[in-house]
Gaussian input, Z-matrix of N, CA and C with variables (Angstrom, degrees):
# hf/3-21g

backbone

0 1
 N
 C     1     B1
 C     2     B2     1     A1
 N     3     B3     2     A2     1     D1
 C     4     B4     3     A3     2     D2
 C     5     B5     4     A4     3     D3
 N     6     B6     5     A5     4     D4
 C     7     B7     6     A6     5     D5
 C     8     B8     7     A7     6     D6
 N     9     B9     8     A8     7     D7
 C    10    B10     9     A9     8     D8
 C    11    B11    10    A10     9     D9
 N    12    B12    11    A11    10    D10
 C    13    B13    12    A12    11    D11
 C    14    B14    13    A13    12    D12
 N    15    B15    14    A14    13    D13
 C    16    B16    15    A15    14    D14
 C    17    B17    16    A16    15    D15
 N    18    B18    17    A17    16    D16
 C    19    B19    18    A18    17    D17
 C    20    B20    19    A19    18    D18
 N    21    B21    20    A20    19    D19
 C    22    B22    21    A21    20    D20
 C    23    B23    22    A22    21    D21
 N    24    B24    23    A23    22    D22
 C    25    B25    24    A24    23    D23
 C    26    B26    25    A25    24    D24
 N    27    B27    26    A26    25    D25
 C    28    B28    27    A27    26    D26
 C    29    B29    28    A28    27    D27
 N    30    B30    29    A29    28    D28
 C    31    B31    30    A30    29    D29
 C    32    B32    31    A31    30    D30
 N    33    B33    32    A32    31    D31
 C    34    B34    33    A33    32    D32
 C    35    B35    34    A34    33    D33
 N    36    B36    35    A35    34    D34
 C    37    B37    36    A36    35    D35
 C    38    B38    37    A37    36    D36
 N    39    B39    38    A38    37    D37
 C    40    B40    39    A39    38    D38
 C    41    B41    40    A40    39    D39
 N    42    B42    41    A41    40    D40
 C    43    B43    42    A42    41    D41
 C    44    B44    43    A43    42    D42
 N    45    B45    44    A44    43    D43
 C    46    B46    45    A45    44    D44
 C    47    B47    46    A46    45    D45
 N    48    B48    47    A47    46    D46
 C    49    B49    48    A48    47    D47
 C    50    B50    49    A49    48    D48
 N    51    B51    50    A50    49    D49
 C    52    B52    51    A51    50    D50
 C    53    B53    52    A52    51    D51
 N    54    B54    53    A53    52    D52
 C    55    B55    54    A54    53    D53
 C    56    B56    55    A55    54    D54
 N    57    B57    56    A56    55    D55
 C    58    B58    57    A57    56    D56
 C    59    B59    58    A58    57    D57
 N    60    B60    59    A59    58    D58
 C    61    B61    60    A60    59    D59
 C    62    B62    61    A61    60    D60
 N    63    B63    62    A62    61    D61
 C    64    B64    63    A63    62    D62
 C    65    B65    64    A64    63    D63
 N    66    B66    65    A65    64    D64
 C    67    B67    66    A66    65    D65
 C    68    B68    67    A67    66    D66
 N    69    B69    68    A68    67    D67
 C    70    B70    69    A69    68    D68
 C    71    B71    70    A70    69    D69
 N    72    B72    71    A71    70    D70
 C    73    B73    72    A72    71    D71
 C    74    B74    73    A73    72    D72
 N    75    B75    74    A74    73    D73
 C    76    B76    75    A75    74    D74
 C    77    B77    76    A76    75    D75
 N    78    B78    77    A77    76    D76
 C    79    B79    78    A78    77    D77
 C    80    B80    79    A79    78    D78
 N    81    B81    80    A80    79    D79
 C    82    B82    81    A81    80    D80
 C    83    B83    82    A82    81    D81
 N    84    B84    83    A83    82    D82
 C    85    B85    84    A84    83    D83
 C    86    B86    85    A85    84    D84
 N    87    B87    86    A86    85    D85
 C    88    B88    87    A87    86    D86
 C    89    B89    88    A88    87    D87
 N    90    B90    89    A89    88    D88
 C    91    B91    90    A90    89    D89
 C    92    B92    91    A91    90    D90
 N    93    B93    92    A92    91    D91
 C    94    B94    93    A93    92    D92
 C    95    B95    94    A94    93    D93
 N    96    B96    95    A95    94    D94
 C    97    B97    96    A96    95    D95
 C    98    B98    97    A97    96    D96
 N    99    B99    98    A98    97    D97
 C   100   B100    99    A99    98    D98
 C   101   B101   100   A100    99    D99
 N   102   B102   101   A101   100   D100
 C   103   B103   102   A102   101   D101
 C   104   B104   103   A103   102   D102
 N   105   B105   104   A104   103   D103
 C   106   B106   105   A105   104   D104
 C   107   B107   106   A106   105   D105
 N   108   B108   107   A107   106   D106
 C   109   B109   108   A108   107   D107
 C   110   B110   109   A109   108   D108
 N   111   B111   110   A110   109   D109
 C   112   B112   111   A111   110   D110
 C   113   B113   112   A112   111   D111
 N   114   B114   113   A113   112   D112
 C   115   B115   114   A114   113   D113
 C   116   B116   115   A115   114   D114
 N   117   B117   116   A116   115   D115
 C   118   B118   117   A117   116   D116
 C   119   B119   118   A118   117   D117
 N   120   B120   119   A119   118   D118
 C   121   B121   120   A120   119   D119
 C   122   B122   121   A121   120   D120
 N   123   B123   122   A122   121   D121
 C   124   B124   123   A123   122   D122
 C   125   B125   124   A124   123   D123
 N   126   B126   125   A125   124   D124
 C   127   B127   126   A126   125   D125
 C   128   B128   127   A127   126   D126
 N   129   B129   128   A128   127   D127
 C   130   B130   129   A129   128   D128
 C   131   B131   130   A130   129   D129
 N   132   B132   131   A131   130   D130
 C   133   B133   132   A132   131   D131
 C   134   B134   133   A133   132   D132
 N   135   B135   134   A134   133   D133
 C   136   B136   135   A135   134   D134
 C   137   B137   136   A136   135   D135
 N   138   B138   137   A137   136   D136
 C   139   B139   138   A138   137   D137
 C   140   B140   139   A139   138   D138
 N   141   B141   140   A140   139   D139
 C   142   B142   141   A141   140   D140
 C   143   B143   142   A142   141   D141
 N   144   B144   143   A143   142   D142
 C   145   B145   144   A144   143   D143
 C   146   B146   145   A145   144   D144
 N   147   B147   146   A146   145   D145
 C   148   B148   147   A147   146   D146
 C   149   B149   148   A148   147   D147
 N   150   B150   149   A149   148   D148
 C   151   B151   150   A150   149   D149
 C   152   B152   151   A151   150   D150
 N   153   B153   152   A152   151   D151
 C   154   B154   153   A153   152   D152
 C   155   B155   154   A154   153   D153
 N   156   B156   155   A155   154   D154
 C   157   B157   156   A156   155   D155
 C   158   B158   157   A157   156   D156
 N   159   B159   158   A158   157   D157
 C   160   B160   159   A159   158   D158
 C   161   B161   160   A160   159   D159
 N   162   B162   161   A161   160   D160
 C   163   B163   162   A162   161   D161
 C   164   B164   163   A163   162   D162
 N   165   B165   164   A164   163   D163
 C   166   B166   165   A165   164   D164
 C   167   B167   166   A166   165   D165
 N   168   B168   167   A167   166   D166
 C   169   B169   168   A168   167   D167
 C   170   B170   169   A169   168   D168
 N   171   B171   170   A170   169   D169
 C   172   B172   171   A171   170   D170
 C   173   B173   172   A172   171   D171
 N   174   B174   173   A173   172   D172
 C   175   B175   174   A174   173   D173
 C   176   B176   175   A175   174   D174
 N   177   B177   176   A176   175   D175
 C   178   B178   177   A177   176   D176
 C   179   B179   178   A178   177   D177
 N   180   B180   179   A179   178   D178
 C   181   B181   180   A180   179   D179
 C   182   B182   181   A181   180   D180
 N   183   B183   182   A182   181   D181
 C   184   B184   183   A183   182   D182
 C   185   B185   184   A184   183   D183
 N   186   B186   185   A185   184   D184
 C   187   B187   186   A186   185   D185
 C   188   B188   187   A187   186   D186
 N   189   B189   188   A188   187   D187
 C   190   B190   189   A189   188   D188
 C   191   B191   190   A190   189   D189
 N   192   B192   191   A191   190   D190
 C   193   B193   192   A192   191   D191
 C   194   B194   193   A193   192   D192
 N   195   B195   194   A194   193   D193
 C   196   B196   195   A195   194   D194
 C   197   B197   196   A196   195   D195
 N   198   B198   197   A197   196   D196
 C   199   B199   198   A198   197   D197
 C   200   B200   199   A199   198   D198
 N   201   B201   200   A200   199   D199
 C   202   B202   201   A201   200   D200
 C   203   B203   202   A202   201   D201
 N   204   B204   203   A203   202   D202
 C   205   B205   204   A204   203   D203
 C   206   B206   205   A205   204   D204
 N   207   B207   206   A206   205   D205
 C   208   B208   207   A207   206   D206
 C   209   B209   208   A208   207   D207
 N   210   B210   209   A209   208   D208
 C   211   B211   210   A210   209   D209
 C   212   B212   211   A211   210   D210
 N   213   B213   212   A212   211   D211
 C   214   B214   213   A213   212   D212
 C   215   B215   214   A214   213   D213
 N   216   B216   215   A215   214   D214
 C   217   B217   216   A216   215   D215
 C   218   B218   217   A217   216   D216
 N   219   B219   218   A218   217   D217
 C   220   B220   219   A219   218   D218
 C   221   B221   220   A220   219   D219
 N   222   B222   221   A221   220   D220
 C   223   B223   222   A222   221   D221
 C   224   B224   223   A223   222   D222
 N   225   B225   224   A224   223   D223
 C   226   B226   225   A225   224   D224
 C   227   B227   226   A226   225   D225
 N   228   B228   227   A227   226   D226
 C   229   B229   228   A228   227   D227
 C   230   B230   229   A229   228   D228
 N   231   B231   230   A230   229   D229
 C   232   B232   231   A231   230   D230
 C   233   B233   232   A232   231   D231
 N   234   B234   233   A233   232   D232
 C   235   B235   234   A234   233   D233
 C   236   B236   235   A235   234   D234
 N   237   B237   236   A236   235   D235
 C   238   B238   237   A237   236   D236
 C   239   B239   238   A238   237   D237
 N   240   B240   239   A239   238   D238
 C   241   B241   240   A240   239   D239
 C   242   B242   241   A241   240   D240
 N   243   B243   242   A242   241   D241
 C   244   B244   243   A243   242   D242
 C   245   B245   244   A244   243   D243
 N   246   B246   245   A245   244   D244
 C   247   B247   246   A246   245   D245
 C   248   B248   247   A247   246   D246
 N   249   B249   248   A248   247   D247
 C   250   B250   249   A249   248   D248
 C   251   B251   250   A250   249   D249
 N   252   B252   251   A251   250   D250
 C   253   B253   252   A252   251   D251
 C   254   B254   253   A253   252   D252
 N   255   B255   254   A254   253   D253
 C   256   B256   255   A255   254   D254
 C   257   B257   256   A256   255   D255
 N   258   B258   257   A257   256   D256
 C   259   B259   258   A258   257   D257
 C   260   B260   259   A259   258   D258
 N   261   B261   260   A260   259   D259
 C   262   B262   261   A261   260   D260
 C   263   B263   262   A262   261   D261

   B1=1.4569
   B2=1.5182
   B3=1.3380
   B4=1.4584
   B5=1.5202
   B6=1.3457
   B7=1.4593
   B8=1.5259
   B9=1.3189
   B10=1.4563
   B11=1.5135
   B12=1.3065
   B13=1.4514
   B14=1.5207
   B15=1.3416
   B16=1.4581
   B17=1.5185
   B18=1.3155
   B19=1.4634
   B20=1.5211
   B21=1.3306
   B22=1.4635
   B23=1.5219
   B24=1.3237
   B25=1.4621
   B26=1.5209
   B27=1.3396
   B28=1.4628
   B29=1.5077
   B30=1.3029
   B31=1.4614
   B32=1.5258
   B33=1.3183
   B34=1.4608
   B35=1.5239
   B36=1.3103
   B37=1.4617
   B38=1.5271
   B39=1.3207
   B40=1.4592
   B41=1.5273
   B42=1.2953
   B43=1.4629
   B44=1.5187
   B45=1.3077
   B46=1.4480
   B47=1.5170
   B48=1.3201
   B49=1.4562
   B50=1.5254
   B51=1.3082
   B52=1.4644
   B53=1.5172
   B54=1.3157
   B55=1.4547
   B56=1.5240
   B57=1.2925
   B58=1.4561
   B59=1.5165
   B60=1.3246
   B61=1.4567
   B62=1.5256
   B63=1.3213
   B64=1.4656
   B65=1.5214
   B66=1.3338
   B67=1.4570
   B68=1.5252
   B69=1.3441
   B70=1.4565
   B71=1.5179
   B72=1.3186
   B73=1.4541
   B74=1.5177
   B75=1.3020
   B76=1.4562
   B77=1.5250
   B78=1.3081
   B79=1.4631
   B80=1.5271
   B81=1.3200
   B82=1.4619
   B83=1.5304
   B84=1.3354
   B85=1.4652
   B86=1.5285
   B87=1.3267
   B88=1.4626
   B89=1.5284
   B90=1.3195
   B91=1.4641
   B92=1.5184
   B93=1.3196
   B94=1.4712
   B95=1.5235
   B96=1.3300
   B97=1.4592
   B98=1.5258
   B99=1.3131
   B100=1.4710
   B101=1.5230
   B102=1.3220
   B103=1.4639
   B104=1.5284
   B105=1.3257
   B106=1.4719
   B107=1.5240
   B108=1.3361
   B109=1.4558
   B110=1.5290
   B111=1.3153
   B112=1.4566
   B113=1.5185
   B114=1.3289
   B115=1.4691
   B116=1.5284
   B117=1.3315
   B118=1.4672
   B119=1.5245
   B120=1.3196
   B121=1.4564
   B122=1.5249
   B123=1.3170
   B124=1.4579
   B125=1.5250
   B126=1.3207
   B127=1.4582
   B128=1.5260
   B129=1.3295
   B130=1.4644
   B131=1.5265
   B132=1.3252
   B133=1.4660
   B134=1.5209
   B135=1.3147
   B136=1.4600
   B137=1.5190
   B138=1.3243
   B139=1.4630
   B140=1.5267
   B141=1.3329
   B142=1.4600
   B143=1.5289
   B144=1.3297
   B145=1.4681
   B146=1.5295
   B147=1.3252
   B148=1.4625
   B149=1.5287
   B150=1.3148
   B151=1.4610
   B152=1.5285
   B153=1.3124
   B154=1.4615
   B155=1.5226
   B156=1.3130
   B157=1.4633
   B158=1.5287
   B159=1.3184
   B160=1.4626
   B161=1.5244
   B162=1.3140
   B163=1.4632
   B164=1.5221
   B165=1.3161
   B166=1.4611
   B167=1.5185
   B168=1.3174
   B169=1.4630
   B170=1.5233
   B171=1.3177
   B172=1.4665
   B173=1.5251
   B174=1.3297
   B175=1.4648
   B176=1.5283
   B177=1.3203
   B178=1.4601
   B179=1.5195
   B180=1.3181
   B181=1.4630
   B182=1.5258
   B183=1.3199
   B184=1.4685
   B185=1.5253
   B186=1.3304
   B187=1.4632
   B188=1.5249
   B189=1.3252
   B190=1.4611
   B191=1.5259
   B192=1.3207
   B193=1.4616
   B194=1.5250
   B195=1.3188
   B196=1.4582
   B197=1.5255
   B198=1.3323
   B199=1.4638
   B200=1.5267
   B201=1.3045
   B202=1.4592
   B203=1.5236
   B204=1.3115
   B205=1.4601
   B206=1.5255
   B207=1.3047
   B208=1.4609
   B209=1.5245
   B210=1.3319
   B211=1.4581
   B212=1.5261
   B213=1.2942
   B214=1.4641
   B215=1.5151
   B216=1.3256
   B217=1.4678
   B218=1.5237
   B219=1.3281
   B220=1.4614
   B221=1.5216
   B222=1.3132
   B223=1.4633
   B224=1.5247
   B225=1.3231
   B226=1.4660
   B227=1.5217
   B228=1.3180
   B229=1.4569
   B230=1.5274
   B231=1.3215
   B232=1.4718
   B233=1.5233
   B234=1.3211
   B235=1.4712
   B236=1.5165
   B237=1.3275
   B238=1.4659
   B239=1.5286
   B240=1.3346
   B241=1.4633
   B242=1.5278
   B243=1.3266
   B244=1.4728
   B245=1.5219
   B246=1.3119
   B247=1.4621
   B248=1.5292
   B249=1.3265
   B250=1.4614
   B251=1.5342
   B252=1.3149
   B253=1.4650
   B254=1.5224
   B255=1.3070
   B256=1.4662
   B257=1.5164
   B258=1.3265
   B259=1.4520
   B260=1.5168
   B261=1.3487
   B262=1.4603
   B263=1.4661
   A1=110.25
   A2=117.16
   A3=119.75
   A4=110.61
   A5=116.38
   A6=119.94
   A7=110.51
   A8=116.76
   A9=120.09
   A10=111.47
   A11=116.77
   A12=119.24
   A13=110.30
   A14=116.98
   A15=119.76
   A16=111.07
   A17=116.91
   A18=120.57
   A19=109.66
   A20=116.32
   A21=119.98
   A22=110.69
   A23=116.06
   A24=119.59
   A25=109.74
   A26=116.58
   A27=120.13
   A28=111.68
   A29=116.00
   A30=119.49
   A31=109.67
   A32=116.06
   A33=119.61
   A34=110.87
   A35=116.72
   A36=120.32
   A37=111.27
   A38=116.42
   A39=119.63
   A40=110.51
   A41=116.15
   A42=119.73
   A43=110.46
   A44=116.02
   A45=119.90
   A46=112.35
   A47=116.70
   A48=120.20
   A49=111.85
   A50=116.46
   A51=120.22
   A52=111.06
   A53=114.76
   A54=118.87
   A55=107.37
   A56=115.95
   A57=119.55
   A58=110.56
   A59=114.37
   A60=120.27
   A61=110.02
   A62=116.13
   A63=121.01
   A64=110.70
   A65=117.41
   A66=120.91
   A67=113.63
   A68=118.44
   A69=118.98
   A70=112.78
   A71=118.17
   A72=120.52
   A73=109.28
   A74=115.77
   A75=120.53
   A76=109.44
   A77=116.87
   A78=121.31
   A79=110.05
   A80=116.62
   A81=120.52
   A82=110.97
   A83=115.92
   A84=119.85
   A85=110.25
   A86=116.70
   A87=120.97
   A88=110.27
   A89=116.61
   A90=120.66
   A91=110.62
   A92=117.53
   A93=121.91
   A94=110.29
   A95=116.97
   A96=120.46
   A97=110.81
   A98=117.36
   A99=121.33
   A100=110.34
   A101=116.69
   A102=121.02
   A103=110.72
   A104=116.41
   A105=120.78
   A106=110.77
   A107=115.97
   A108=120.67
   A109=110.89
   A110=116.96
   A111=121.18
   A112=110.75
   A113=116.93
   A114=120.85
   A115=110.62
   A116=117.31
   A117=120.83
   A118=110.54
   A119=116.67
   A120=121.24
   A121=111.18
   A122=116.74
   A123=120.69
   A124=111.38
   A125=116.63
   A126=121.03
   A127=110.75
   A128=116.58
   A129=120.64
   A130=111.43
   A131=116.63
   A132=120.36
   A133=110.67
   A134=116.60
   A135=120.80
   A136=110.68
   A137=116.05
   A138=121.77
   A139=111.88
   A140=117.14
   A141=120.83
   A142=110.35
   A143=116.39
   A144=120.41
   A145=113.60
   A146=117.83
   A147=120.10
   A148=112.46
   A149=117.42
   A150=121.32
   A151=112.27
   A152=116.64
   A153=120.94
   A154=112.65
   A155=118.26
   A156=121.04
   A157=111.07
   A158=116.70
   A159=120.89
   A160=110.65
   A161=116.71
   A162=120.57
   A163=110.53
   A164=116.22
   A165=120.07
   A166=110.57
   A167=116.85
   A168=120.80
   A169=111.09
   A170=117.12
   A171=120.87
   A172=111.22
   A173=115.50
   A174=120.19
   A175=109.55
   A176=117.31
   A177=121.00
   A178=111.35
   A179=117.90
   A180=121.32
   A181=110.80
   A182=116.35
   A183=119.61
   A184=109.86
   A185=116.74
   A186=120.73
   A187=110.13
   A188=116.17
   A189=120.16
   A190=111.45
   A191=116.14
   A192=121.45
   A193=111.57
   A194=116.56
   A195=121.23
   A196=113.88
   A197=117.70
   A198=119.59
   A199=113.20
   A200=118.01
   A201=121.24
   A202=112.97
   A203=116.78
   A204=121.12
   A205=109.61
   A206=114.95
   A207=118.64
   A208=112.87
   A209=116.37
   A210=119.25
   A211=109.69
   A212=115.57
   A213=119.88
   A214=110.73
   A215=117.20
   A216=119.94
   A217=110.14
   A218=116.56
   A219=120.12
   A220=111.29
   A221=116.81
   A222=120.91
   A223=110.14
   A224=116.87
   A225=120.43
   A226=110.78
   A227=116.11
   A228=120.01
   A229=109.82
   A230=117.07
   A231=121.15
   A232=110.40
   A233=117.19
   A234=120.38
   A235=110.75
   A236=116.16
   A237=120.00
   A238=110.95
   A239=116.58
   A240=120.22
   A241=111.71
   A242=116.61
   A243=119.85
   A244=109.46
   A245=117.30
   A246=120.72
   A247=110.66
   A248=117.19
   A249=120.95
   A250=110.42
   A251=117.28
   A252=120.83
   A253=111.20
   A254=116.18
   A255=121.22
   A256=110.31
   A257=116.19
   A258=120.78
   A259=112.90
   A260=115.61
   A261=121.38
   A262=112.61
   D1=-40.73
   D2=-179.28
   D3=-62.57
   D4=-37.94
   D5=179.89
   D6=-61.74
   D7=-40.43
   D8=-179.87
   D9=-66.91
   D10=-38.25
   D11=178.28
   D12=-66.66
   D13=-35.46
   D14=176.09
   D15=-64.94
   D16=-40.50
   D17=176.84
   D18=-63.99
   D19=-42.46
   D20=178.40
   D21=-61.24
   D22=-39.81
   D23=177.62
   D24=-64.69
   D25=-37.19
   D26=177.20
   D27=-60.97
   D28=-43.07
   D29=177.73
   D30=-67.63
   D31=-37.74
   D32=178.12
   D33=-61.45
   D34=-30.64
   D35=178.23
   D36=-62.56
   D37=-26.37
   D38=176.70
   D39=-57.42
   D40=-44.21
   D41=-179.25
   D42=-69.23
   D43=-35.89
   D44=179.50
   D45=-64.47
   D46=-34.63
   D47=-178.76
   D48=-91.56
   D49=-9.75
   D50=-176.55
   D51=-92.36
   D52=135.87
   D53=174.11
   D54=-141.18
   D55=137.96
   D56=-175.13
   D57=-153.94
   D58=152.30
   D59=174.09
   D60=-94.77
   D61=-4.31
   D62=-176.84
   D63=-66.63
   D64=129.30
   D65=-177.54
   D66=-74.64
   D67=-12.34
   D68=-175.73
   D69=-70.47
   D70=-15.52
   D71=177.60
   D72=-148.95
   D73=113.00
   D74=178.77
   D75=-96.30
   D76=169.01
   D77=177.27
   D78=-59.85
   D79=-37.39
   D80=179.17
   D81=-65.72
   D82=-40.07
   D83=178.60
   D84=-65.35
   D85=-42.06
   D86=179.66
   D87=-63.10
   D88=-40.98
   D89=178.36
   D90=-63.56
   D91=-43.54
   D92=178.74
   D93=-63.47
   D94=-42.22
   D95=178.82
   D96=-64.28
   D97=-37.89
   D98=177.65
   D99=-63.81
   D100=-42.63
   D101=178.79
   D102=-64.87
   D103=-42.85
   D104=178.95
   D105=-63.24
   D106=-42.07
   D107=179.65
   D108=-63.14
   D109=-45.17
   D110=-179.96
   D111=-63.31
   D112=-42.11
   D113=178.73
   D114=-64.03
   D115=-42.21
   D116=179.07
   D117=-63.98
   D118=-40.54
   D119=179.18
   D120=-64.05
   D121=-46.75
   D122=179.12
   D123=-62.85
   D124=-41.35
   D125=179.76
   D126=-64.54
   D127=-44.27
   D128=-178.90
   D129=-63.66
   D130=-41.31
   D131=-179.68
   D132=-69.24
   D133=-40.38
   D134=178.98
   D135=-64.94
   D136=-41.20
   D137=-177.62
   D138=-67.84
   D139=-41.36
   D140=-177.42
   D141=-147.29
   D142=86.35
   D143=-178.40
   D144=-58.87
   D145=-22.37
   D146=-179.29
   D147=-68.76
   D148=-16.13
   D149=179.01
   D150=-91.43
   D151=4.34
   D152=-175.40
   D153=-57.81
   D154=-46.52
   D155=-178.16
   D156=-64.20
   D157=-42.22
   D158=179.43
   D159=-63.88
   D160=-43.87
   D161=178.99
   D162=-63.73
   D163=-39.69
   D164=179.31
   D165=-60.53
   D166=-43.33
   D167=179.25
   D168=-63.49
   D169=-42.22
   D170=179.75
   D171=-64.49
   D172=-45.33
   D173=-179.93
   D174=-64.05
   D175=-42.81
   D176=-179.69
   D177=-63.41
   D178=-38.70
   D179=179.46
   D180=-61.62
   D181=-44.36
   D182=179.71
   D183=-69.65
   D184=-39.15
   D185=178.54
   D186=-59.69
   D187=-45.42
   D188=178.85
   D189=-62.45
   D190=-40.19
   D191=-179.26
   D192=-60.09
   D193=-36.90
   D194=-175.33
   D195=-108.11
   D196=16.75
   D197=-175.30
   D198=-62.02
   D199=-24.96
   D200=179.05
   D201=-101.81
   D202=18.78
   D203=-179.82
   D204=-57.82
   D205=138.29
   D206=-178.32
   D207=-127.33
   D208=3.44
   D209=179.24
   D210=-130.35
   D211=157.80
   D212=175.68
   D213=-64.69
   D214=-32.68
   D215=178.74
   D216=-61.11
   D217=-42.20
   D218=177.44
   D219=-66.55
   D220=-39.10
   D221=178.60
   D222=-63.41
   D223=-44.65
   D224=179.23
   D225=-62.81
   D226=-40.68
   D227=178.91
   D228=-63.58
   D229=-40.60
   D230=177.88
   D231=-62.16
   D232=-45.72
   D233=178.27
   D234=-59.47
   D235=-43.44
   D236=179.73
   D237=-61.69
   D238=-43.21
   D239=-179.26
   D240=-67.09
   D241=-41.22
   D242=178.69
   D243=-64.30
   D244=-45.76
   D245=-179.61
   D246=-61.54
   D247=-41.82
   D248=178.22
   D249=-63.89
   D250=-40.29
   D251=178.91
   D252=-64.65
   D253=-38.40
   D254=179.87
   D255=-67.69
   D256=-44.99
   D257=-177.31
   D258=-78.89
   D259=-22.23
   D260=-175.95
   D261=-69.05

């Protein structure tokens, strides 16, 4: 569980490093998406701990994909992809 929270924090760092003037993703939206992603991750792990390794790999893949994100739009897209991978 701690590993997943660390991965979630890593993805959350995307929003922290991202800044954009684009209206499609605001800081508030990125924060909400981060909270939703963390809640989905915790729920998925609680529901079926045996899927923890698979979820970790999925989250890490998306995190790696967006590690150089520089805009809030990219951060929001990363959150959406991670959340979809968790729920998928």
